[in-house]
C-alpha positions in Angstrom: 40.9 202.7 -22.9 43.6 201.7 -20.4 45.9 198.9 -21.6 46.3 196.3 -18.8 49.8 194.6 -19.0 51.2 191.6 -17.1 55.0 191.4 -17.0 56.6 188.0 -16.8 60.4 187.9 -16.2 62.6 186.0 -13.8 64.8 189.2 -13.2 63.4 191.5 -10.5 65.4 194.3 -12.0 63.9 193.8 -15.4 60.4 193.5 -14.0 60.9 196.8 -12.2 62.4 198.5 -15.3 59.5 197.4 -17.5 56.9 198.4 -15.0 58.5 201.8 -14.4 58.7 202.6 -18.1 55.2 201.4 -19.0 53.5 203.1 -16.1 54.8 206.5 -17.2 52.1 206.3 -19.9 48.6 207.5 -19.0 47.0 204.7 -21.2 49.0 201.8 -19.7 48.8 200.1 -16.3 50.8 197.1 -15.1 48.2 194.9 -13.4 50.8 192.3 -12.2 54.3 190.9 -12.4 55.4 187.3 -12.3 58.8 185.7 -11.9 58.0 182.3 -13.6 55.5 180.5 -15.7 53.5 178.9 -12.9 52.9 182.3 -11.3 52.1 183.9 -14.6 49.6 181.2 -15.5 47.6 182.0 -12.3 47.8 185.7 -12.9 46.6 185.5 -16.5 43.6 183.5 -15.3 42.9 186.0 -12.5 43.7 189.3 -14.2 42.9 188.6 -17.9 45.5 191.2 -19.1 45.3 192.8 -22.5 49.0 192.2 -23.2 51.7 190.0 -21.7 55.4 190.9 -21.9 57.3 187.6 -21.7 60.9 186.7 -21.0 62.2 184.0 -23.2 64.7 182.5 -20.8 63.2 181.6 -17.5 63.7 178.8 -14.9 61.2 175.9 -14.9 59.0 176.1 -17.9 60.9 178.2 -20.5 59.2 181.2 -22.2 58.7 179.3 -25.5 56.9 176.4 -23.9 54.8 178.9 -21.9 54.0 180.9 -25.0 52.8 177.8 -26.7 50.5 177.1 -23.8 49.1 180.6 -23.9 48.3 180.4 -27.6 46.6 177.0 -27.2 44.6 177.7 -24.1 44.1 181.4 -23.7 45.2 183.4 -26.8 46.6 186.7 -25.5 48.8 189.3 -27.3 52.4 188.6 -26.2 55.5 190.9 -26.6 58.7 188.9 -26.2 61.5 190.5 -24.1 64.7 188.7 -25.1 68.4 188.8 -25.0 70.1 189.6 -28.3 72.5 186.7 -27.9 72.5 184.0 -30.6 70.4 181.7 -28.3 68.0 184.5 -27.4 67.6 185.6 -31.0 66.9 182.1 -32.1 64.3 181.6 -29.4 62.7 184.9 -30.3 62.4 183.8 -33.9 60.7 180.7 -32.8 58.4 182.7 -30.5 57.3 184.9 -33.3 56.4 181.8 -35.4 54.4 180.5 -32.5 52.2 183.7 -32.4 54.0 186.4 -30.4 53.1 189.7 -31.9 56.3 191.6 -31.3 59.8 191.5 -29.7 62.2 193.8 -28.1 65.8 193.2 -27.0 66.7 193.5 -23.3 69.8 195.5 -24.2 67.6 198.2 -25.6 65.8 198.5 -22.3 68.8 198.1 -19.9 71.0 200.6 -21.8 68.4 202.9 -23.2 68.9 206.5 -22.3 66.9 208.3 -25.0 63.2 208.5 -25.9 63.7 206.4 -29.1 64.3 203.1 -27.3 61.7 203.9 -24.6 59.0 204.6 -27.2 59.8 201.4 -29.0 58.6 199.3 -26.0 55.5 201.5 -25.4 54.4 201.5 -29.1 54.9 197.8 -29.3 52.6 197.3 -26.3 50.0 199.7 -27.8 50.2 197.8 -31.1 49.8 194.5 -29.3 46.7 195.7 -27.5 45.0 196.3 -30.8 45.5 192.7 -31.9 42.6 190.3 -31.5 43.9 186.7 -31.6 41.9 183.8 -32.9 41.2 180.6 -31.0 43.8 177.8 -31.2 41.5 175.8 -33.5 40.9 178.7 -35.9 44.7 179.5 -36.0 45.6 175.9 -36.7 43.2 175.9 -39.7 44.6 179.1 -41.1 48.2 178.4 -40.6 48.4 174.8 -41.9 50.7 175.0 -44.9 49.4 173.6 -48.1 51.6 171.4 -50.3 54.1 173.2 -52.6 53.1 173.5 -56.2 54.5 170.5 -58.2 56.2 170.3 -61.6 52.8 170.1 -63.4 52.3 173.8 -62.6 52.2 175.9 -65.7 55.5 177.8 -66.3 53.6 180.7 -67.6 52.0 181.2 -64.2 55.2 181.7 -62.4 56.3 185.3 -61.7 60.0 186.2 -62.4 60.4 188.1 -59.1 58.3 188.2 -55.9 58.3 191.0 -53.3 56.5 190.6 -49.9 55.8 193.0 -47.1 54.6 192.2 -43.6 54.6 193.6 -40.0 52.6 192.6 -36.9 52.0 188.9 -37.0 54.1 188.7 -40.2 56.8 186.1 -39.1 54.0 183.6 -38.4 52.3 184.5 -41.7 55.5 184.3 -43.7 56.2 180.9 -42.3 52.9 179.7 -43.8 53.4 181.4 -47.2 57.0 180.3 -47.7 56.1 176.8 -46.6 54.1 176.6 -49.8 57.0 177.7 -52.1 58.9 175.1 -54.2 62.6 174.8 -53.8 63.2 176.5 -57.2 60.9 179.5 -56.5 61.5 182.8 -58.3 63.8 185.3 -56.6 61.9 186.6 -53.6 62.6 189.7 -51.4 60.9 190.4 -48.1 60.6 193.4 -45.8 59.3 192.3 -42.4 59.2 195.1 -39.8 61.4 193.6 -37.0 64.2 194.7 -34.7 67.4 194.2 -36.7 69.1 192.1 -34.0 66.6 189.3 -34.6 66.5 189.4 -38.4 69.4 186.9 -38.8 67.8 184.4 -36.5 64.5 184.7 -38.3 66.1 184.1 -41.7 67.9 181.0 -40.3 64.6 179.7 -38.9 62.9 180.1 -42.3 65.9 178.4 -44.0 65.5 175.3 -41.8 61.8 175.1 -42.3 61.1 175.8 -46.0 62.2 174.5 -49.3 64.0 177.5 -50.8 67.2 179.0 -49.4 66.5 181.9 -47.1 69.3 184.5 -46.5 69.7 188.0 -45.1 70.0 190.4 -48.0 73.4 192.0 -48.7 74.0 194.9 -51.0 74.7 194.0 -54.6 73.6 190.4 -54.2 72.2 189.1 -57.5 68.7 187.8 -57.4 68.7 184.0 -57.9 66.1 181.4 -58.5 65.4 179.3 -55.3 66.6 182.1 -53.0 64.5 184.2 -50.6 66.2 187.4 -49.3 65.1 189.0 -46.0 65.8 192.7 -45.2 68.5 192.6 -42.6 67.3 195.2 -40.1 66.2 198.7 -39.2 69.1 200.8 -40.5 68.8 200.6 -44.3 66.2 200.2 -47.0 66.1 197.1 -49.1 65.7 197.9 -52.8 66.0 196.3 -56.3 68.2 197.5 -59.0 69.4 196.4 -62.4 72.3 193.9 -62.7 73.1 190.2 -62.1 72.6 187.1 -64.2 68.8 187.5 -64.1 69.0 191.2 -64.7 68.2 192.2 -61.1 70.1 192.6 -57.9 69.3 193.9 -54.4 70.8 196.9 -52.8 70.8 198.4 -49.3 70.4 202.1 -49.2 70.5 204.7 -46.4 67.6 207.2 -46.1 64.9 208.5 -43.9 62.1 206.2 -42.9 59.4 205.8 -45.5 55.8 205.3 -44.4 57.2 205.3 -40.9 59.6 202.5 -41.4 63.2 201.7 -42.4 63.4 199.3 -44.1 60.1 200.2 -45.8 57.8 197.9 -47.9 56.8 200.9 -50.0 60.5 201.5 -50.8 61.0 197.9 -51.9 57.9 197.7 -54.0 58.5 201.1 -55.6 62.1 200.2 -56.5 60.9 197.1 -58.3 58.3 199.0 -60.2 60.9 201.7 -61.2 63.5 199.1 -62.2 61.2 197.0 -64.3 59.1 199.7 -65.9 56.1 198.9 -68.1 58.1 197.4 -71.0 60.8 195.2 -69.5 58.8 192.0 -69.9 59.4 190.7 -66.4 56.4 189.2 -64.5 56.5 190.8 -61.1 54.3 189.9 -58.1 53.8 191.8 -54.9 52.2 190.5 -51.7 51.1 192.4 -48.6 50.5 190.4 -45.4 49.3 191.2 -41.9 50.6 194.4 -40.3 49.8 197.7 -38.6 49.7 200.9 -40.6 49.9 201.6 -44.3 53.4 200.7 -45.4 53.3 199.0 -48.8 50.0 200.4 -50.1 51.5 203.1 -52.3 54.3 200.8 -53.5 51.8 198.1 -54.4 49.9 200.7 -56.5 53.1 201.4 -58.4 53.6 197.7 -59.0 50.0 197.4 -60.2 50.5 200.4 -62.6 53.2 198.5 -64.5 51.0 195.4 -64.8 52.4 193.4 -61.9 50.1 191.0 -60.1 49.2 192.1 -56.6 47.8 190.1 -53.7 46.7 191.2 -50.2 45.9 189.0 -47.2 42.2 189.0 -46.3 40.9 190.5 -43.0 39.7 187.2 -41.5 43.2 185.6 -41.5 45.2 188.8 -40.5 46.5 189.4 -37.0 46.2 193.1 -38.0 44.5 194.2 -41.2 46.1 197.6 -41.5 48.6 197.2 -44.3 46.4 194.9 -46.5 43.4 197.1 -45.9 45.2 200.2 -47.0 46.2 198.6 -50.3 42.7 197.2 -50.9 41.1 200.6 -50.2 43.6 202.3 -52.6 42.7 199.8 -55.3 46.3 198.5 -55.4 45.5 194.9 -54.4 44.0 193.1 -57.4 43.4 189.9 -55.4 42.5 189.4 -51.8 43.1 185.9 -50.4 43.2 184.1 -47.0 46.6 183.3 -45.7 46.6 179.6 -46.4 45.9 180.2 -50.1 48.4 182.9 -50.9 51.5 180.7 -51.3 49.8 178.3 -53.8 48.0 181.2 -55.6 51.3 182.8 -56.4 52.1 180.0 -58.8 48.6 179.8 -60.3 47.0 182.0 -63.0 45.8 185.4 -61.7 42.1 185.8 -61.0 40.0 188.7 -62.1 40.7 192.0 -60.2 38.8 192.7 -57.1 36.1 195.3 -57.7 
């Protein structure tokens, strides 16, 4: 199947660069290009593309406003093409929360000379083409955050540490799950597959929107109640080790990609399982959200093997069911829940394992 792409960018040079790179692939064709939102709106109606690449900063209607219109009126997989400036990164973080399925920095494209940067764009478009977005009404129902658990919640239900993995569609999903966390949540660590230049802006956007503190993880940071740590980028793995006031700290480690990724969800989950072991007495909880591939399934199995509670997002609420599906098929996910119930379920007693 040929992937039909519409390019939206106010720069003629960037439009030409994106078109040249994408049309080198036998399975991708650029069906049109647009310099602004009004032109793009007409081309989307006329051409019905499989994927739209969208510039965040455009004259007239900006990319974020246009993205919001696309998601409301004609849900289409969108890859954001953004500057890595502070403003561009912040806008990209907001775009991912609005439903864009991926992002790439313009600097990667304009300065790319090797196959690695080239392939990042191509694989992102291919990944986006496999996404099937829900209607605006269905998305609103799934993404409406529930109230955070109140003080009447049983203390025995709370885990001591939470680890979460996500990929395609994950920023939007994480916004929903973290929106259900109380301000004094257990220490929480997240690996979200994302370009590292946008990770800081994503952490800041979460920090403004949810009750706990959200920070980029730094090596040797102690795990603290009420703090959520996000893996900082694509150069090192985020892991958990012994140390700190609560007995645990996070570390950043070099190493080859694991399950195709660095940072890897498998590496985070496995490090928690290895650090706690079966007899440490900590209550750990692992969550796998929407994402392409299988990263996190093996690590979730290791968590389950030490008695940790494990939750996977269900197929109906996923943008891409790959990562949760892999964990479910492996028998690693003991609970399978829709997105809007995961945050509150974390602080409720575990249900019987899925059979």
